[in-house]
Structures are given as structure tokens and as C-alpha cells.
C-alpha positions, 0 to 999 in steps of 0.5 A, a space after each residue: 635500909 637503915 634510917 640514916 642511909 634513907 635520910 641521906 638518900 632523900 636529902 642528897 639524891 632523891 628527885 623532885 617527884 619524890 617530894 610530891 609523893 611524900 606529901 601524902 606518905 603515912 604509916 601503914 605497918 610496922 612499929 608506930 614509934 619508929 615510923 614517927 621517927 622516920 617521918 620526922 627525919 624526912 619532913 625537912 626533905 619535903 618541906 624546906 625552911 625557905 619559901 621554895 618557889 622552885 617547886 612551881 617550875 618542877 610541878 609545871 614540868 611534871 604536868 607537861 610530861 604527863 600531858 605529853 604522855 596522855 596526848 601520845 596515848 590518845 588519853 586526853 579525856 582522862 579525868 584524873 591526869 588530863 587538863 582540868 582533872 583531879 591531878 591539877 587540883 592536887 597540884 595546886 594544893 601541893 604547890 602551896 604546901 611545898 612552897 610554904 609548908 616549911 615555914 607554916 606547919 599548918 599546911 603539912 597535912 595530906 587530904 586535899 580539901 582541908 589543904 584548900 580550906 587552909 589556903 583560903 583561911 590564910 588568904 593564899 587563895 580567894 574563897 571563890 577559887 577554893 569553892 570551885 576547886 572543891 566542887 570540881 574535886 568532889 564531882 570528879 571523884 564521884 565520876 571516878 567512883 562510878 566509872 571504876 565501880 562499873 568497870 571493876 578496875 582502876 580507870 579514869 577514862 570516860 566511856 565511848 559507848 552510847 549505852 555506857 555513857 547514858 548509864 554513867 550520866 544517870 548514875 551521876 544524877 543526870 537524865 542524859 549524857 549531854 547535860 552531864 558532859 556539859 557539867 563535867 566540861 564546866 568543872 574541868 574548865 574552871 580547874 584548868 583556868 585556876 591551874 594556869 593562873 597558879 602555874 603559868 608565871 608570864 615572866 617565867 614562860 617567856 623565852 630568854 631569846 625574846 627578851 630585848 636585854 637577853 643579849 646584854 646578859 648572855 654576851 651575845 651582843 657586841 659591846 657597842 650593841 649592848 651599850 646601845 640596848 642599855 641606853 634604850 632601856 633607860 640607863 645613863 652611864 652605859 659603859 660603866 653599867 656594861 662593865 659592871 654586868 660583865 664583872 658580875 657575869 664572871 664572878 666566882 659565884 656565877 661561875 660556880 652555878 650548875 645548869 639549873 642555876 645558870 638557867 634561872 639567872 638567865 631568866 632573871 637578868 633581862 627582867 631585872 635590867 628592864 625593871 632597873 632601867 625604869 627607876 629614877 636612878 637606874 645605874 645606881 639601882 642596878 649596882 645595888 641589885 648586883 651586889 645583892 645578887 652576888 651574895 645570894 646567887 648560889 641559892 637558886 631558890 631565891 632566884 626562882 622566887 624572883 622569876 616566879 613572882 613579878 610582884 616580888 621582883 618589882 618591890 625589890 627593884 623599887 626599894 633598892 632604888 630608894 634605899 641602900 640600907 634595905 638592899 644591904 639588909 636583904 643581902 645579909 638576910 635573904 630570907 627576908 625576900 619572902 616579905 616582898 611578896 605581899 605589899 599589903 603586909 610589906 607597907 603596913 607596919 604592925 601595932 603592938 598587939 599584932 606584933 605580939 600575936 605574930 611573935 606568938 605564932 612564930 614561936 609556937 611549936 618550938 621546944 622550950 629547950 631549943 634555944 638556937 631555934 628560938 633565937 633564930 625566930 626572934 631574929 627573923 621577927 625583928 628583921 622582918 618587922 624592921 623591914 616593914 617599917 623601913 619600906 613604909 617610911 621611905 615610900 611615905 606610907 607612914 609619917 616620919 614622926 611615928 617611925 620611932 614608935 613602930 621601932 620601939 614597939 618591935 623592940 619592946 615586944 621582943 624584949 618582953 618575950 625574951 624576958 619571959 623565956 629564961 634560956 633567952 633572957 641573959 643572952 639576948 636582952 642586952 643585945 636587943 636593947 643596944 641594937 634597937 637604940 642604934 636602929 632608931 637612929 639609923 637612916 634607911 
């Protein structure tokens, strides 16, 4: 197959499981140079440029299918595919790779143990979680090796014969089956617990029918019932809020959604209504959020982000309630929604040295003659750091008198970097100076 045809297939027709399989793809034969070209063509298919939280739901569904098939075949004790097995450890690492690998090239690696180590270094997973997963992985792989060496075939099923069980236990360094089985169960329970924490997003698992406000969104309630539900949720101008919801429900962007997008939006809206109703200005907050959603609703990856991340959703609602400027910024640049996932960063503006280090990391790996990509990274850098300053300011995390200092340091860091790159110097330096003079005077 021609490379162009292969690229077209993966980007337009390939299924989700093929993305996971390609994480571990490597060259095994043929022309190495051509192989590198092919891998470069397929990399954007595997690692998306945005934070792809939709990968969690896809992996979750795949695991359910595997578990159902194992249960049907009576193979629940499978140490690779069963609960707490090798595959769950790999799924944990792959979930972070698929979500963040497009934005962080250091996660684009194949072996699972180095992946887990990098997740710890980047503070995506705690040290004790990585330690327990690594210990379990090594233990389970050794069990797999012992089983397959004895059976002389590929298998992941524990023996049922007493003699074979004793042989396996002793091969693993235990005197009898019972202590080995206890150690195995302990490892698998830990893995399953960590797997559930990563994949079982409570708000994504709740059936929409059980959400009190789901009937308001799906229009299964009569108008009077819907308005009463909105009032109970905390809204004041319920007639106008209900009318605006109906207007959004029937907008062109929502009507154009596919089945997957409609399902995601159906999961999100009751959660959004509930959170907005708890704000001091619920009707105004919801209006701002609906304006934001109308601009991003066709990009279902962002809907998945908000459904899968309760913390991200709560920060969005909170900031939208107090700042129309932030809501408009997120509407224009929805990639900044990623910044809402970590409040430690969101409400802690960076100092000059930290800004320089962050920009250095963001520009690393971009070819010097790739002017467009350099400009895009610079825009993301300035916008994300401007968002942090705004969020910290309006929530009282930093004193008002130092806000302009933070903005000045962001501007100067950007301009210094622009000036050091000849291709960017002429086109961006003036733009940055003008933009930051107005930004410093802007009201959040």
C-alpha cells in the first residue's frame, strides 16, 4: 500500500484500538529510512495535538469488552487480560500517552516501565502508585514467563492441578501455593484499584437519566416542570434560562453533532447546569458557559475533557461566573481548557526564570525554519500564562499591584525569545508590544 493511502486510512477510517496498537509499533524489516518516514506520518494519528480525554472512554469500553469475553469463556483468572492483570497496567500508561503524548513528546515511547517512570517525574502519577504498578508488572511478567516456559506455548491461565500449582509457586520463590496466591492477589488488587481510579470518572459513569436536570436538557419535561427544576437547582430567571437552553439545544452546532458528540453533550449538560446553579450569579454564569459551548461543541474532545475531569469542569464554571473576559478567551482559544486541569498551576503565575524555562521546553524540538509552528507555540505560551495571571487575580491569589508585573514579565520573555529568532523577529515583536500594552490595561 502506498504511504499516502495508508496515511489516509489511519486518519479517516482507522478504529480506536488501532491507535493503542500503534503506540508499540516499531520497525522490524525493510528500508529503515522509509520506515522512519512512515512512522512520522502515523505519529499524528496516535498522538493528537490536543489533550484527548476521549481516549479514556474508548479504553474503558475496550476493557469492558475484554472482561465480558473472559467472563463468558470462564477465564477471569487470566493474569494478562483479567482484572488487575498486565493489560490494566499497560492501559494506565497508554491512557496518559494518548491524552498527553501529542503535547509532550517525551511520552512517545514504547516500554511501559519507562512510561510509568516519566509519568511520576511529570507528577501525573504519585510515586507510590508507580512503584506498586512497576512491582506488579514485574511480578506478573515473571509469572507469565514461568507458565509459558512449562506449557511450552503462549498462555496466561494459572494452573488448576495441585502439582502444577506447587511447581509454579516454587518457581516463583515460594514454598507452597497459598503464599504465592496471596502475593499474586495482593498485586492484582493494587493494580485494579489504581486502574479504577484512573478510568472510573464518577461523573462520566452516572447514567444521564439519574441526573435531576437531565430532563431539562433532553426536553423530556414539560416547560413548567423544567423551570421548576431549574429553580430548585438555584437559577432565578428560570423562564429566560430555559428559553436560552432550548435555543442552544436547537442551534446549528448542536444539530450537526454525530451520535458520539450528542452522547457526550448529554452527559455534560446536567453536570454543567448543576454546577452553574451553585454560583452567586447562576443565570449569567450559564449564559456565558452556553456561549462558550456553542463555539467548541463540535470538537468533542473538549466535551470529553469536561466530562472526564470534574476538577476541570468546576474550575471552568467558577471562572466563568466571575470573569466574562476569561470565558471569551477560552471561547477563542479552547486549547486553553487544558490549563484548568491543574489548579496548582492555574492559580500560580510564573516568575521570569520559570517563564523562560517553560518557553524553552515548548519551543524545543521545533525546526528553526518552521516559522508557523514557532509562532503557534509562542501564542499558546502567552495566552496560557495570561490566563494564569487573570485567574490568580480575580480569585485573590495574587495582590492587584503585582498583576502588571506578571504581565510585563510574560511580554518581555516572549519578546526576548522573538528577538533571538530571526525568522520571528520582524513579524511578531511589534505585535507582542502592542498586545501587551493593551493587556496590561484590560479588565478581566
